N, C-alpha and C positions, 0 to 999 in steps of 0.2 A: 329743341337742340340745346344741349348744355353749353356752358362757357368754354369747356375744353374742345368740344366739337366745333364750336363757332370759330375759335382761334385757329384750329387746324384747317378749316375751310379757307380762312383768310391767308393762311400760309401756303396754299396751292395757288400759284401765280401763272396765269395764262398770258404768254407774250407772243405777239406777232413778230417773229424775227425778220429783220431786213436782210437783204443780200449783201455779201461782202464782209460778213462778220461771223466768226466762229461761235459755236454754242458756248464755249468757255468764255469768250469775250462778252456774251450776253450775261452769263452768270456773274462775271466780275462787276459789270456795271450795275446790275440789280443789287448785288451784295453791298456795293459801295453806297447806293442810295438808301437801302434799308438800314445799314449800319449808321449812317448819318442821322437818320430819323430816330433810331433807338438810342443813340449815344454810346453804343458799344458794338463790337463785331457780331454780325448776324450770320449764322450758318445758312448757306444757300447751295443747292445742287440742282442739276437737270435730270430729266427722266428719260433720256434718249436723245442723242445728238442729231443735229441737222448740219449737212455740209455747208461750208461758207457761202457757196453760190446759191443755196436753197433759201426759201422764205417760208413763212407760215408758223403753225402752232408749235411752240416750244413750252412744255410744262415745267415750271421750276417749283421746287419745294424749299421752304424756309423753316428755320427753327426745328421743332420736334417732328414736323411733317417730313423731314428728310429721311426718316426711318421707313417711309412708305414707298421709297423709290422702286423696289422690286415689283410692287403691285402694278405700277405704271408701265414698267418695261415690258410686261407680258401682254399689254392691250393691243388690239387691232389698230391699224392706222389707215387713213385715207389720203391719197395724194392726187395732184394734177401735175402732169409732166409734159414737157415739150421735148421731142426727140428729133434730132437732125439725122436724116438718112444719107448715105453716100459718103460719110466721113467717120473716122474713129478718133478717139482721144486716149492718150496714155492713162488718164485718170477716169475716163468715162464721163467727164464733165468739161465745162469751158476752161478749167484751170490747167488742163493737160496740153500736151503737144498734139496738134490736130493734123491728121493725115487724110488726103483724098483717097477714096476707095473706088468702088465700081460706079463711076459716074455715068456710064453709058446705059446702065439698066435703071429704068424708072418703074418701080412696082405699081401695079394698078391698085385701086381701092379694094377690089375684090381679093387680090393677093394679100394685101395688108390685113384685111379682115380675117382671112383664113389663117394667117400666121399668128395674129394676136389671139385668136380663139384657142390656139394650142397651149397657151400659157395659163389658162384658167384651171384651177384645181391644185392638187398637191404636186409640186415640182421640186427638183434638186437645183440649188443655186451654188455657184462657186463664189466664195467671199472675195471681193475685189482686193487687189494688192494694195491699193491706196485706201485703207480702212484702219480703224482703231483696234482691230482684233490683234491680240498678242500672239506672236510666234516666238517660241523659245524665250519668253520673257520680254520681248521687244515689240513695239507697235509695228504692224505690218507696213504702214506708210513710211516709217523710218527706214526700214530695210529697202523698200522700193525706191526711195529717194537716193539711197546709196548704190542703187543698181544691182542689188543682190537678187539672185534668182531664188524664189521661195515657192514651194508647193503649197498653194492656199487650200484651206479646208473647204469642204462642201457642207451644205446643211439643207434639211428638208423644210420647206416653207409652203404656205398655201396662199394662192391668189383667189379670193372669193368672187371678185368681179373685175372686169377689165373692159372699159368702154372707150371707143374712139370718139373724141369730141370734134376733131377736124383733121383733114388730111389734104395738104397742098404741097406736093413734093418740092423740097426735101423735108418739109416740116410736118411732123405727126404729133398731134396733141391727144393725150390719153387721160382718163380718170380711172383710178384703181383702188380697191379695198383689199388690204393684204394683212397677213398675220405678222406678229412681231418677228423681227430678225430679217425681214425682206429688204434687199437692196434694190432700189428703183433704178439706180445707175446700171446695175447688172441686168435688170429686166430690159432696159432700153437697148443695151449692147446685144443681148441675146436675140431680141426681135430683129435687129439689123443683121446678125449672123445668119439667121434662118432665111431671111429675105435675100441674102447673098450680096448685100450692099454695104454692110457695116453701119454703125450708128453710135451716137453718144447723146447725152442729155445736155440741152442748152438752158433749161429752166426746170425748177422743181418747187412745188408748193405743197406743204402738208396742211390739210384742211380739217382733219379730225383725228383724235386719239381716244379710243374708247367712246365714252359719252361726251367728251370735251370737244367743243367745236370752235373753229377759228372766229366765228362771229362774236364770240364772247371774250376774245383775247384783246389785249391792249397793245398798241404799237409801242415798241421799245422807247422811242423818243418821247412819247407822252408819259410813260411810266417814270422814266428817270429825269424828265425835264430837259428841254433843249440846251440849257446852260450847264448840264451835268454830263454831257456826252464825253 
């Protein structure tokens, strides 16, 4: 490996993102730390956001490695998600307004397995209203927060595998391997719709992006130092 390749590898930073912080917030903290060390402003960007409530692998690129961002955006991703059945959220996650749905119906494990299996393969997803996708030049979540009705685009995605880790109503825990551009919030909501009880995500953790795994990531607090949060 030559010096340039070695530097580029160092500029690919694997962070284990904590809950409650946006991806942009992680980028800002890492940039501040690297800039302090370098004595000058260092360019840092992410390669695909994680929602504030989500945790797990966030790949950041620094310096000249930022030019590689498109390569990372196209990589497959692996997630573990906790889905709450019987309720819905305006955002599909804990940050939205929660509403009770069909609480009388309790799907059996066999019913859940049958529904979950329907989502494996190529499917069409509707992009969630609370997302960073641009609609007429504005972020969808900005329009949604203003209460504007917008027809959200659909996209073809692929779910390569979808495994049930545990099910104890109302909590369903899944592990999934998906193509780039897949919204796990939408997947959870769609599972709830087909079951007829509604659903939203209460937890989400990204464990792998391409060949990059969470076990090789550094906790944000360890990377920036506790005194630099």
